[in-house]
N, C-alpha and C positions, 0 to 999 in steps of 0.2 A: 863375500859372505859364505859362499859355498865351500870355499877352501878352509874355512876355520870353524865350521860347525860339526858337531858329531850326530846330528839328526838322522833318523832312519828314513824320514819321509819329509818331502817339501810340499807344503800346501799352498796352491796358487789361488789367490783371491783377487787378483789384479783384473783390469779390463780384459775382456774376452779376446780382443785382437792381439794381446800380448802373450796369451798362454802358449802358443806354438813355440816361439823362440825360447821362452823361459822353461817350458817343459823339456825341450830337447837339451838345453843347457844343463839342467838339473839331472836328467837321465845319463848324459855323458860324463857328469861329474860323480855318478855312482849312487844316485838317490832314487828311491821310489817317489812317485809324484801323484798327488791328489789335486785335481783341478776342478774349479767351479764350472758349471755348464755356461754356455757351450764350450766344449773343449777347444774348438777352433771356429772361425768364421768363414773358412774356406775347406773344401774337401781334402785338397792337396796337403794343406797344413796338418789336418787331423791325421792323415796317413803317415806323414813325416814324423809326427809325435809317437805314433805307435811303433814305427820302425826303429826309432832311437831308443825307445824303452826296450823293445825286443833285442836290439843288438847289445844294449848294456846288460841284459839280463835282469831288468828291473820292472816293477809293476807300475802300471798307470791306472788310475781310478778317476771316473768323472762323477761328481756329485749329481745326483738325481733325486732330489728330496721328496718327490711324490711317487717314487716307485713302489713304496710300501703302503701307499693309500689303499685303504680297504676296497674302495670301488675298483681300482686298477688290479688289485690282487684277485678280485672276483672275476674280472674279465680275463686275466691271465689264465686262471684255472679252467674257465669255460673254453678258451681257445685251445689249451693243452688237451682238454677232453674231446675236441673237435665237435662241440655243440653246434656250431655254426656252419659246419661243412666247409667246403673250400671258400676261402675269402678272396674276392676279386677287387674290392674296393672298401676303403674306409674313409669316413667322414669324421672329423673332430670338431667340436665346438669348445671353445675356451671361454668360460664366463667370468673370469676375473681380469681386472685391468690395473694399470698403474696410472696414478695421477701425475700431471705435469711436473709436480714438485719431485717426484722420483727421478725424472730425466734431468731436472735442473740441478740435482746434487752433484753431478759430474759431467764435464763437457764430453766425455766419451760415450755416455749413455745415449741410445737412440740413433747412433751412427752406424753406418754399414761396416766401416773399417774396424771399429773396436768393440761394437755391441752385437752386430749381426741382424739387428732387427727384432721386433717384438715376437714373431713367430719362433725364431731360433733361440732367443734368450729367455722368454717367458713360458713358451709352450713346448719346449723340447722334451 
């Protein structure tokens, strides 16, 4: 498929555990890559994705749909303005959840290998 498309960018919406190999393959084939979060379920895999994109001179973007959330933008500005002084520790509460039916939609969801767990997949 990569050999016959004239796309500028490949968007990966596959199970998270597949993102590294697919992203690297796309970069090596000369495409920019946009991947859903998390970009990888292992640190080393994420690094390999970045290195592949850099080596190919391509861009890689990770979807973070909440980064433009008003509350997060307010917090970002406050941190940039150093309103809190030096930060030594951060605690985060995530108040949303996924019902069991969400995990039942695909055998890969909720697995360490392909999903990364709730914190990585839902709260990244």
